[in-house]
PyMOL CGO cylinders between C-alpha atoms (Angstrom):
from pymol import cmd
from pymol.cgo import CYLINDER

trace = [
    CYLINDER, -3.39, 11.74, 3.16, -1.16, 11.48, 6.21, 0.3, 1, 1, 1, 1, 1, 1,
    CYLINDER, -1.16, 11.48, 6.21, -0.56, 7.77, 5.87, 0.3, 1, 1, 1, 1, 1, 1,
    CYLINDER, -0.56, 7.77, 5.87, 1.93, 7.32, 8.67, 0.3, 1, 1, 1, 1, 1, 1,
    CYLINDER, 1.93, 7.32, 8.67, -0.05, 9.44, 11.12, 0.3, 1, 1, 1, 1, 1, 1,
    CYLINDER, -0.05, 9.44, 11.12, -3.35, 7.84, 10.10, 0.3, 1, 1, 1, 1, 1, 1,
    CYLINDER, -3.35, 7.84, 10.10, -1.85, 4.37, 10.45, 0.3, 1, 1, 1, 1, 1, 1,
    CYLINDER, -1.85, 4.37, 10.45, -0.53, 5.19, 13.91, 0.3, 1, 1, 1, 1, 1, 1,
    CYLINDER, -0.53, 5.19, 13.91, -3.85, 6.69, 15.00, 0.3, 1, 1, 1, 1, 1, 1,
    CYLINDER, -3.85, 6.69, 15.00, -5.66, 3.59, 13.73, 0.3, 1, 1, 1, 1, 1, 1,
    CYLINDER, -5.66, 3.59, 13.73, -3.00, 1.24, 15.17, 0.3, 1, 1, 1, 1, 1, 1,
    CYLINDER, -3.00, 1.24, 15.17, -2.35, -0.21, 11.72, 0.3, 1, 1, 1, 1, 1, 1,
    CYLINDER, -2.35, -0.21, 11.72, 0.80, -2.23, 11.31, 0.3, 1, 1, 1, 1, 1, 1,
    CYLINDER, 0.80, -2.23, 11.31, 3.16, -2.13, 8.35, 0.3, 1, 1, 1, 1, 1, 1,
    CYLINDER, 3.16, -2.13, 8.35, 1.60, -5.43, 7.29, 0.3, 1, 1, 1, 1, 1, 1,
    CYLINDER, 1.60, -5.43, 7.29, -1.88, -3.85, 7.42, 0.3, 1, 1, 1, 1, 1, 1,
    CYLINDER, -1.88, -3.85, 7.42, -0.65, -1.09, 5.12, 0.3, 1, 1, 1, 1, 1, 1,
    CYLINDER, -0.65, -1.09, 5.12, 0.80, -3.72, 2.79, 0.3, 1, 1, 1, 1, 1, 1,
    CYLINDER, 0.80, -3.72, 2.79, -2.58, -5.47, 2.62, 0.3, 1, 1, 1, 1, 1, 1,
    CYLINDER, -2.58, -5.47, 2.62, -4.33, -2.20, 1.76, 0.3, 1, 1, 1, 1, 1, 1,
    CYLINDER, -4.33, -2.20, 1.76, -1.68, -1.44, -0.85, 0.3, 1, 1, 1, 1, 1, 1,
    CYLINDER, -1.68, -1.44, -0.85, -2.11, -4.92, -2.33, 0.3, 1, 1, 1, 1, 1, 1,
    CYLINDER, -2.11, -4.92, -2.33, -5.89, -4.56, -2.54, 0.3, 1, 1, 1, 1, 1, 1,
    CYLINDER, -5.89, -4.56, -2.54, -5.58, -1.19, -4.29, 0.3, 1, 1, 1, 1, 1, 1,
    CYLINDER, -5.58, -1.19, -4.29, -3.13, -2.70, -6.76, 0.3, 1, 1, 1, 1, 1, 1,
    CYLINDER, -3.13, -2.70, -6.76, -5.47, -5.61, -7.52, 0.3, 1, 1, 1, 1, 1, 1,
    CYLINDER, -5.47, -5.61, -7.52, -8.37, -3.20, -8.00, 0.3, 1, 1, 1, 1, 1, 1,
    CYLINDER, -8.37, -3.20, -8.00, -6.34, -1.00, -10.34, 0.3, 1, 1, 1, 1, 1, 1,
    CYLINDER, -6.34, -1.00, -10.34, -4.47, -3.67, -12.29, 0.3, 1, 1, 1, 1, 1, 1,
    CYLINDER, -4.47, -3.67, -12.29, -7.41, -6.05, -12.67, 0.3, 1, 1, 1, 1, 1, 1,
    CYLINDER, -7.41, -6.05, -12.67, -10.03, -3.28, -12.95, 0.3, 1, 1, 1, 1, 1, 1,
    CYLINDER, -10.03, -3.28, -12.95, -11.83, -4.98, -10.08, 0.3, 1, 1, 1, 1, 1, 1,
    CYLINDER, -11.83, -4.98, -10.08, -14.40, -2.69, -8.44, 0.3, 1, 1, 1, 1, 1, 1,
    CYLINDER, -14.40, -2.69, -8.44, -16.67, -5.23, -6.78, 0.3, 1, 1, 1, 1, 1, 1,
    CYLINDER, -16.67, -5.23, -6.78, -14.22, -6.51, -4.22, 0.3, 1, 1, 1, 1, 1, 1,
    CYLINDER, -14.22, -6.51, -4.22, -11.01, -8.48, -4.09, 0.3, 1, 1, 1, 1, 1, 1,
    CYLINDER, -11.01, -8.48, -4.09, -10.81, -12.21, -3.48, 0.3, 1, 1, 1, 1, 1, 1,
    CYLINDER, -10.81, -12.21, -3.48, -8.82, -13.32, -0.45, 0.3, 1, 1, 1, 1, 1, 1,
    CYLINDER, -8.82, -13.32, -0.45, -7.03, -15.93, -2.55, 0.3, 1, 1, 1, 1, 1, 1,
    CYLINDER, -7.03, -15.93, -2.55, -5.77, -13.19, -4.90, 0.3, 1, 1, 1, 1, 1, 1,
    CYLINDER, -5.77, -13.19, -4.90, -4.40, -11.22, -1.95, 0.3, 1, 1, 1, 1, 1, 1,
    CYLINDER, -4.40, -11.22, -1.95, -2.72, -14.34, -0.58, 0.3, 1, 1, 1, 1, 1, 1,
    CYLINDER, -2.72, -14.34, -0.58, -1.08, -15.09, -3.95, 0.3, 1, 1, 1, 1, 1, 1,
    CYLINDER, -1.08, -15.09, -3.95, 0.17, -11.52, -4.43, 0.3, 1, 1, 1, 1, 1, 1,
    CYLINDER, 0.17, -11.52, -4.43, 1.65, -11.28, -0.95, 0.3, 1, 1, 1, 1, 1, 1,
    CYLINDER, 1.65, -11.28, -0.95, 2.81, -14.90, -0.85, 0.3, 1, 1, 1, 1, 1, 1,
    CYLINDER, 2.81, -14.90, -0.85, 0.99, -15.58, 2.41, 0.3, 1, 1, 1, 1, 1, 1,
    CYLINDER, 0.99, -15.58, 2.41, -1.59, -18.13, 3.52, 0.3, 1, 1, 1, 1, 1, 1,
    CYLINDER, -1.59, -18.13, 3.52, -5.30, -17.53, 3.15, 0.3, 1, 1, 1, 1, 1, 1,
    CYLINDER, -5.30, -17.53, 3.15, -5.51, -17.78, 6.96, 0.3, 1, 1, 1, 1, 1, 1,
    CYLINDER, -5.51, -17.78, 6.96, -3.10, -14.84, 7.22, 0.3, 1, 1, 1, 1, 1, 1,
    CYLINDER, -3.10, -14.84, 7.22, -5.27, -12.85, 4.82, 0.3, 1, 1, 1, 1, 1, 1,
    CYLINDER, -5.27, -12.85, 4.82, -8.38, -13.65, 6.87, 0.3, 1, 1, 1, 1, 1, 1,
    CYLINDER, -8.38, -13.65, 6.87, -6.65, -12.49, 10.06, 0.3, 1, 1, 1, 1, 1, 1,
    CYLINDER, -6.65, -12.49, 10.06, -5.51, -9.25, 8.39, 0.3, 1, 1, 1, 1, 1, 1,
    CYLINDER, -5.51, -9.25, 8.39, -8.96, -8.64, 6.90, 0.3, 1, 1, 1, 1, 1, 1,
    CYLINDER, -8.96, -8.64, 6.90, -10.52, -9.04, 10.36, 0.3, 1, 1, 1, 1, 1, 1,
    CYLINDER, -10.52, -9.04, 10.36, -8.13, -6.43, 11.76, 0.3, 1, 1, 1, 1, 1, 1,
    CYLINDER, -8.13, -6.43, 11.76, -8.78, -4.07, 8.85, 0.3, 1, 1, 1, 1, 1, 1,
    CYLINDER, -8.78, -4.07, 8.85, -12.54, -4.53, 9.26, 0.3, 1, 1, 1, 1, 1, 1,
    CYLINDER, -12.54, -4.53, 9.26, -12.23, -3.54, 12.92, 0.3, 1, 1, 1, 1, 1, 1,
    CYLINDER, -12.23, -3.54, 12.92, -10.42, -0.38, 11.82, 0.3, 1, 1, 1, 1, 1, 1,
    CYLINDER, -10.42, -0.38, 11.82, -13.05, 0.52, 9.21, 0.3, 1, 1, 1, 1, 1, 1,
    CYLINDER, -13.05, 0.52, 9.21, -10.66, 0.02, 6.29, 0.3, 1, 1, 1, 1, 1, 1,
    CYLINDER, -10.66, 0.02, 6.29, -12.50, -2.85, 4.59, 0.3, 1, 1, 1, 1, 1, 1,
    CYLINDER, -12.50, -2.85, 4.59, -15.84, -4.57, 4.55, 0.3, 1, 1, 1, 1, 1, 1,
    CYLINDER, -15.84, -4.57, 4.55, -16.56, -8.23, 3.87, 0.3, 1, 1, 1, 1, 1, 1,
    CYLINDER, -16.56, -8.23, 3.87, -19.65, -10.33, 4.01, 0.3, 1, 1, 1, 1, 1, 1,
    CYLINDER, -19.65, -10.33, 4.01, -19.21, -13.85, 5.36, 0.3, 1, 1, 1, 1, 1, 1,
    CYLINDER, -19.21, -13.85, 5.36, -16.47, -15.36, 3.13, 0.3, 1, 1, 1, 1, 1, 1,
    CYLINDER, -16.47, -15.36, 3.13, -17.25, -12.87, 0.37, 0.3, 1, 1, 1, 1, 1, 1,
    CYLINDER, -17.25, -12.87, 0.37, -14.95, -10.54, -1.51, 0.3, 1, 1, 1, 1, 1, 1,
    CYLINDER, -14.95, -10.54, -1.51, -13.09, -7.88, 0.44, 0.3, 1, 1, 1, 1, 1, 1,
    CYLINDER, -13.09, -7.88, 0.44, -14.27, -4.34, -0.29, 0.3, 1, 1, 1, 1, 1, 1,
    CYLINDER, -14.27, -4.34, -0.29, -12.12, -1.35, 0.55, 0.3, 1, 1, 1, 1, 1, 1,
    CYLINDER, -12.12, -1.35, 0.55, -13.89, 1.50, 2.33, 0.3, 1, 1, 1, 1, 1, 1,
    CYLINDER, -13.89, 1.50, 2.33, -13.20, 5.01, 1.07, 0.3, 1, 1, 1, 1, 1, 1,
    CYLINDER, -13.20, 5.01, 1.07, -10.67, 5.52, 3.87, 0.3, 1, 1, 1, 1, 1, 1,
    CYLINDER, -10.67, 5.52, 3.87, -9.01, 2.16, 3.21, 0.3, 1, 1, 1, 1, 1, 1,
    CYLINDER, -9.01, 2.16, 3.21, -8.77, 2.91, -0.51, 0.3, 1, 1, 1, 1, 1, 1,
    CYLINDER, -8.77, 2.91, -0.51, -7.34, 6.37, 0.12, 0.3, 1, 1, 1, 1, 1, 1,
    CYLINDER, -7.34, 6.37, 0.12, -4.74, 5.01, 2.51, 0.3, 1, 1, 1, 1, 1, 1,
    CYLINDER, -4.74, 5.01, 2.51, -3.88, 2.13, 0.17, 0.3, 1, 1, 1, 1, 1, 1,
    CYLINDER, -3.88, 2.13, 0.17, -3.42, 4.52, -2.77, 0.3, 1, 1, 1, 1, 1, 1,
    CYLINDER, -3.42, 4.52, -2.77, -1.20, 6.79, -0.66, 0.3, 1, 1, 1, 1, 1, 1,
    CYLINDER, -1.20, 6.79, -0.66, 1.03, 3.90, 0.40, 0.3, 1, 1, 1, 1, 1, 1,
    CYLINDER, 1.03, 3.90, 0.40, 1.23, 2.61, -3.19, 0.3, 1, 1, 1, 1, 1, 1,
    CYLINDER, 1.23, 2.61, -3.19, 2.14, 6.10, -4.45, 0.3, 1, 1, 1, 1, 1, 1,
    CYLINDER, 2.14, 6.10, -4.45, 4.95, 6.39, -1.90, 0.3, 1, 1, 1, 1, 1, 1,
    CYLINDER, 4.95, 6.39, -1.90, 6.21, 2.95, -2.83, 0.3, 1, 1, 1, 1, 1, 1,
    CYLINDER, 6.21, 2.95, -2.83, 6.35, 3.70, -6.55, 0.3, 1, 1, 1, 1, 1, 1,
    CYLINDER, 6.35, 3.70, -6.55, 7.95, 7.12, -6.13, 0.3, 1, 1, 1, 1, 1, 1,
    CYLINDER, 7.95, 7.12, -6.13, 10.63, 5.78, -3.76, 0.3, 1, 1, 1, 1, 1, 1,
    CYLINDER, 10.63, 5.78, -3.76, 11.30, 2.82, -6.04, 0.3, 1, 1, 1, 1, 1, 1,
    CYLINDER, 11.30, 2.82, -6.04, 11.61, 5.11, -9.05, 0.3, 1, 1, 1, 1, 1, 1,
    CYLINDER, 11.61, 5.11, -9.05, 14.07, 7.32, -7.15, 0.3, 1, 1, 1, 1, 1, 1,
    CYLINDER, 14.07, 7.32, -7.15, 16.20, 4.36, -6.08, 0.3, 1, 1, 1, 1, 1, 1,
    CYLINDER, 16.20, 4.36, -6.08, 16.32, 2.97, -9.60, 0.3, 1, 1, 1, 1, 1, 1,
    CYLINDER, 16.32, 2.97, -9.60, 16.68, 6.13, -11.64, 0.3, 1, 1, 1, 1, 1, 1,
    CYLINDER, 16.68, 6.13, -11.64, 18.86, 8.25, -9.39, 0.3, 1, 1, 1, 1, 1, 1,
    CYLINDER, 18.86, 8.25, -9.39, 20.89, 5.62, -7.53, 0.3, 1, 1, 1, 1, 1, 1,
    CYLINDER, 20.89, 5.62, -7.53, 20.97, 2.81, -10.08, 0.3, 1, 1, 1, 1, 1, 1,
    CYLINDER, 20.97, 2.81, -10.08, 19.51, 0.21, -7.73, 0.3, 1, 1, 1, 1, 1, 1,
    CYLINDER, 19.51, 0.21, -7.73, 18.18, -2.84, -9.58, 0.3, 1, 1, 1, 1, 1, 1,
    CYLINDER, 18.18, -2.84, -9.58, 14.39, -3.31, -9.64, 0.3, 1, 1, 1, 1, 1, 1,
    CYLINDER, 14.39, -3.31, -9.64, 13.98, -6.16, -7.15, 0.3, 1, 1, 1, 1, 1, 1,
    CYLINDER, 13.98, -6.16, -7.15, 16.14, -4.53, -4.50, 0.3, 1, 1, 1, 1, 1, 1,
    CYLINDER, 16.14, -4.53, -4.50, 14.60, -1.09, -5.12, 0.3, 1, 1, 1, 1, 1, 1,
    CYLINDER, 14.60, -1.09, -5.12, 11.11, -2.57, -4.84, 0.3, 1, 1, 1, 1, 1, 1,
    CYLINDER, 11.11, -2.57, -4.84, 11.88, -4.37, -1.56, 0.3, 1, 1, 1, 1, 1, 1,
    CYLINDER, 11.88, -4.37, -1.56, 13.65, -1.39, -0.03, 0.3, 1, 1, 1, 1, 1, 1,
    CYLINDER, 13.65, -1.39, -0.03, 10.94, 1.06, -1.12, 0.3, 1, 1, 1, 1, 1, 1,
    CYLINDER, 10.94, 1.06, -1.12, 8.46, -1.18, 0.69, 0.3, 1, 1, 1, 1, 1, 1,
    CYLINDER, 8.46, -1.18, 0.69, 10.46, -0.91, 3.91, 0.3, 1, 1, 1, 1, 1, 1,
    CYLINDER, 10.46, -0.91, 3.91, 11.04, 2.82, 3.56, 0.3, 1, 1, 1, 1, 1, 1,
    CYLINDER, 11.04, 2.82, 3.56, 7.40, 3.68, 2.85, 0.3, 1, 1, 1, 1, 1, 1,
    CYLINDER, 7.40, 3.68, 2.85, 6.50, 2.60, 6.39, 0.3, 1, 1, 1, 1, 1, 1,
    CYLINDER, 6.50, 2.60, 6.39, 9.51, 3.70, 8.39, 0.3, 1, 1, 1, 1, 1, 1,
    CYLINDER, 9.51, 3.70, 8.39, 9.80, 7.44, 7.81, 0.3, 1, 1, 1, 1, 1, 1,
    CYLINDER, 9.80, 7.44, 7.81, 7.66, 9.96, 9.71, 0.3, 1, 1, 1, 1, 1, 1,
    CYLINDER, 7.66, 9.96, 9.71, 4.80, 11.60, 7.86, 0.3, 1, 1, 1, 1, 1, 1,
    CYLINDER, 4.80, 11.60, 7.86, 6.46, 15.01, 7.95, 0.3, 1, 1, 1, 1, 1, 1,
    CYLINDER, 6.46, 15.01, 7.95, 9.76, 13.71, 6.58, 0.3, 1, 1, 1, 1, 1, 1,
    CYLINDER, 9.76, 13.71, 6.58, 8.05, 11.58, 3.93, 0.3, 1, 1, 1, 1, 1, 1,
    CYLINDER, 8.05, 11.58, 3.93, 5.91, 14.50, 2.75, 0.3, 1, 1, 1, 1, 1, 1,
    CYLINDER, 5.91, 14.50, 2.75, 8.96, 16.71, 2.44, 0.3, 1, 1, 1, 1, 1, 1,
    CYLINDER, 8.96, 16.71, 2.44, 10.92, 13.98, 0.66, 0.3, 1, 1, 1, 1, 1, 1,
    CYLINDER, 10.92, 13.98, 0.66, 8.15, 13.23, -1.83, 0.3, 1, 1, 1, 1, 1, 1,
    CYLINDER, 8.15, 13.23, -1.83, 7.70, 16.92, -2.58, 0.3, 1, 1, 1, 1, 1, 1,
    CYLINDER, 7.70, 16.92, -2.58, 11.46, 17.25, -3.09, 0.3, 1, 1, 1, 1, 1, 1,
    CYLINDER, 11.46, 17.25, -3.09, 11.53, 14.28, -5.47, 0.3, 1, 1, 1, 1, 1, 1,
    CYLINDER, 11.53, 14.28, -5.47, 8.58, 15.66, -7.43, 0.3, 1, 1, 1, 1, 1, 1,
    CYLINDER, 8.58, 15.66, -7.43, 10.28, 19.06, -7.65, 0.3, 1, 1, 1, 1, 1, 1,
    CYLINDER, 10.28, 19.06, -7.65, 13.40, 17.32, -8.96, 0.3, 1, 1, 1, 1, 1, 1,
    CYLINDER, 13.40, 17.32, -8.96, 11.35, 15.91, -11.82, 0.3, 1, 1, 1, 1, 1, 1,
    CYLINDER, 11.35, 15.91, -11.82, 11.12, 12.38, -10.47, 0.3, 1, 1, 1, 1, 1, 1,
    CYLINDER, 11.12, 12.38, -10.47, 7.72, 11.10, -11.42, 0.3, 1, 1, 1, 1, 1, 1,
    CYLINDER, 7.72, 11.10, -11.42, 6.13, 7.70, -11.50, 0.3, 1, 1, 1, 1, 1, 1,
    CYLINDER, 6.13, 7.70, -11.50, 6.05, 5.95, -14.85, 0.3, 1, 1, 1, 1, 1, 1,
    CYLINDER, 6.05, 5.95, -14.85, 2.66, 6.36, -16.50, 0.3, 1, 1, 1, 1, 1, 1,
    CYLINDER, 2.66, 6.36, -16.50, 1.59, 9.34, -14.39, 0.3, 1, 1, 1, 1, 1, 1,
]
cmd.load_cgo(trace, "trace")
C-alpha cells in the first residue's frame, strides 16, 4: 500500500500513522481482534488518554477506525492495511540500521520511526525493495 501517498491524500499526520501502527502492534502482539483499549494505546505511546481520544476522533473522520461511545477502538480494513504497512517499514528500516550500520536498538528504533514517515512513497518503495533484494529481512518473517 502506498502509505505516504495515502496518508497525504487522507491528510494523516505522522502522529496519526504512529497511532495506526501502535494499534496494529497491539492487535498482533496481544492477539486482540475485538478492538484496542484507549488506555493501552496511551501506555504504549506514552501519551495521555485525552491525546488518544483526539487522535481517534481524527482517525474516525478519515475512516481509519471505528469506536462506539467510549468503547474499544476498531481498525477499519484500510486503517489496518495502512498500520501494517507503516509497521513493516519501521521494522525493515530498524533491521537495516542495526544489522548493516551497527546502530544500537533504541537509536535504530527511534530513527526508523522518523524515517518511515519522511521519505516519499516512490523512494521508500525502491529502498525497501533494495533492502529485501540484499537479503535484509525482518526477524520472524
